[in-house]
C-alpha positions in Angstrom: -27.2 69.9 -120.8 -26.7 66.3 -121.9 -30.5 66.4 -121.9 -31.4 68.9 -124.0 -28.3 68.0 -126.3 -29.9 63.8 -126.2 -33.3 65.8 -127.1 -32.1 67.9 -129.8 -30.0 65.0 -131.5 -33.5 63.2 -131.4 -35.1 65.7 -133.0 -32.9 65.8 -135.7 -32.6 62.2 -136.2 -36.8 61.9 -136.5 -37.0 65.2 -138.4 -34.0 63.7 -141.0 -35.3 59.9 -141.2 -38.9 62.0 -141.7 -37.1 64.2 -144.6 -36.1 60.7 -145.9 -39.4 58.9 -146.2 -40.7 61.8 -147.3 -38.1 62.1 -150.6 -39.2 58.2 -151.4 -42.4 59.0 -151.3 -42.4 61.6 -153.3 -40.3 59.8 -155.8 -42.5 56.9 -155.5 -45.6 58.9 -157.3 -45.3 59.6 -161.1 -44.4 55.9 -161.5 -47.9 55.4 -159.4 -49.9 57.8 -161.6 -48.7 56.2 -165.1 -50.2 53.1 -163.6 -53.4 54.9 -162.3 -53.0 54.0 -158.7 -51.7 54.9 -155.4 -48.2 55.1 -154.4 -47.0 52.8 -151.3 -46.1 55.8 -149.0 -44.7 56.1 -145.7 -45.8 59.3 -143.8 -49.7 59.5 -143.5 -51.8 62.1 -144.1 -51.0 62.3 -147.7 -48.3 64.4 -147.3 -46.2 63.5 -150.6 -49.6 63.8 -153.0 -50.6 67.2 -151.6 -47.0 68.8 -151.9 -46.7 67.4 -155.8 -50.6 68.1 -156.3 -51.6 65.0 -158.0 -55.2 63.8 -156.2 -57.2 65.1 -158.8 -55.0 63.7 -161.3 -54.6 60.3 -159.5 -58.8 60.9 -159.2 -59.2 61.3 -163.2 -56.8 58.3 -164.2 -58.6 55.8 -161.5 -62.3 57.5 -162.6 -60.9 56.8 -166.7 -59.9 52.9 -165.4 -63.9 53.2 -163.9 -65.3 54.2 -167.2 -64.0 51.7 -169.3 -64.4 49.0 -166.8 -68.4 49.8 -166.6 -68.3 50.4 -170.6 -67.1 46.8 -171.5 -69.7 45.4 -169.1 -72.2 43.7 -170.7 -75.9 44.5 -169.6 -78.5 42.3 -168.7 -81.6 42.3 -167.5 -80.9 40.9 -164.0 -77.8 43.7 -163.8 -78.9 46.8 -165.7 -79.2 48.7 -163.2 -76.8 48.3 -161.2 -74.9 49.0 -164.4 -76.7 51.9 -164.3 -75.5 53.0 -161.3 -71.9 52.2 -161.6 -71.8 54.6 -164.6 -73.9 57.2 -162.6 -71.2 56.9 -159.4 -68.3 56.9 -162.3 -70.4 60.4 -163.8 -70.6 62.1 -160.4 -66.7 61.9 -160.4 -65.8 62.9 -163.4 -68.5 65.9 -162.6 -66.5 66.5 -159.5 -63.5 66.7 -161.3 -64.9 69.2 -164.2 -64.7 71.1 -160.6 -60.8 70.6 -160.3 -58.4 73.8 -160.0 -56.4 72.0 -162.4 -57.4 72.9 -165.3 -55.7 70.5 -167.7 -58.1 67.7 -165.8 -61.1 69.5 -165.5 -60.9 69.6 -169.3 -60.2 66.2 -169.6 -63.2 65.1 -167.6 -65.4 67.5 -169.2 -64.3 65.8 -172.8 -65.4 62.3 -171.6 -68.3 63.6 -169.8 -69.0 64.5 -173.4 -68.1 61.4 -174.6 -70.1 59.5 -172.8 -73.3 61.7 -173.4 -72.5 61.6 -177.5 -72.4 57.7 -177.0 -75.6 57.7 -175.3 -77.2 60.0 -178.2 -75.5 58.2 -181.0 -77.5 54.9 -179.2 -80.5 56.6 -179.4 -80.6 57.5 -183.4 -79.6 60.8 -182.5 -82.9 61.5 -181.1 -81.8 63.2 -177.8 -82.4 67.0 -177.2 -80.7 66.6 -173.5 -77.8 64.0 -174.8 -77.0 66.6 -177.8 -77.0 69.7 -175.6 -74.9 67.7 -172.8 -72.0 66.6 -175.4 -71.8 69.6 -177.1 -71.7 71.9 -173.6 -68.8 69.4 -172.2 -66.6 69.4 -175.1 -67.3 73.3 -175.5 -66.3 73.4 -171.5 -63.0 71.1 -172.3 -61.7 73.3 -174.7 -62.5 76.3 -172.9 -60.9 75.0 -169.3 -57.5 74.1 -171.9 -57.5 75.3 -175.3 -54.4 72.9 -175.6 -56.7 69.7 -175.5 -56.4 68.3 -179.0 -58.9 65.7 -178.0 -61.5 68.1 -177.0 -61.2 70.3 -180.1 -62.0 67.5 -182.4 -64.6 65.8 -180.5 -66.0 69.4 -180.5 -65.6 69.7 -184.2 -66.9 66.3 -184.7 -70.0 66.6 -182.8 -71.0 69.7 -184.5 -70.7 68.1 -187.6 -72.6 65.1 -186.6 -75.4 67.2 -185.1 -75.5 69.4 -188.4 -75.5 66.3 -190.2 -78.2 64.7 -188.2 -80.6 67.7 -187.7 -80.1 67.8 -184.2 -80.4 71.4 -183.4 -79.3 72.9 -179.8 -79.8 75.9 -177.5 -82.4 78.1 -176.8 -85.9 78.2 -179.0 -85.4 75.3 -180.7 -88.0 73.2 -177.9 -91.9 74.7 -180.0 -90.8 74.3 -183.3 -93.6 76.5 -184.1 -91.3 78.9 -186.1 -89.4 77.7 -189.2 -87.6 81.2 -189.1 -87.9 81.0 -192.9 -89.6 84.3 -193.6 -88.5 86.7 -190.8 -90.7 89.8 -190.3 -92.6 89.5 -193.4 -94.0 86.1 -192.4 -97.4 87.5 -190.9 -100.3 88.8 -192.4 -100.3 92.6 -194.5 -100.9 94.8 -192.5 -102.0 98.3 -192.5 -99.0 100.4 -191.7 -98.1 101.1 -188.0 
């Protein structure tokens, strides 16, 4: 009987220690996310992270840090491929986050994808239809995912205005350029009835 009681006390003590450590881990996360890094935790298997549901938020912050780091790098001939590789890795992380179940995280990731694509378009002198479509689509997705995302709404409006101002057309039917769309049905040769 004493063995069972001692075993019960040991289990209760272990549970109490785990509960205290878990509470400390849970308290550590808000500050860590604010600094864009993982919290120093005591309990393995990301228990606190799973309970709080902060994995995607943290990944987004880390991706944003990488976007800023890659954007600041000076591209020289000898490291251009490395910079492009880092940029592609960041864009892949953002694309993964754009599929997050947390719509705020997904919206922010789409917004950043749009900003990167629009930056490419602007640097190319507004001569890239794929970048225009990527930027426009990303901003539209961001607004659809989180209509309260003011930055995405603003970016979408700015991109639409700039694309119109620079004469960049997007969407289906814009590739051939064969038809100007000015004449409608009367643009052909006159016929003889039906």
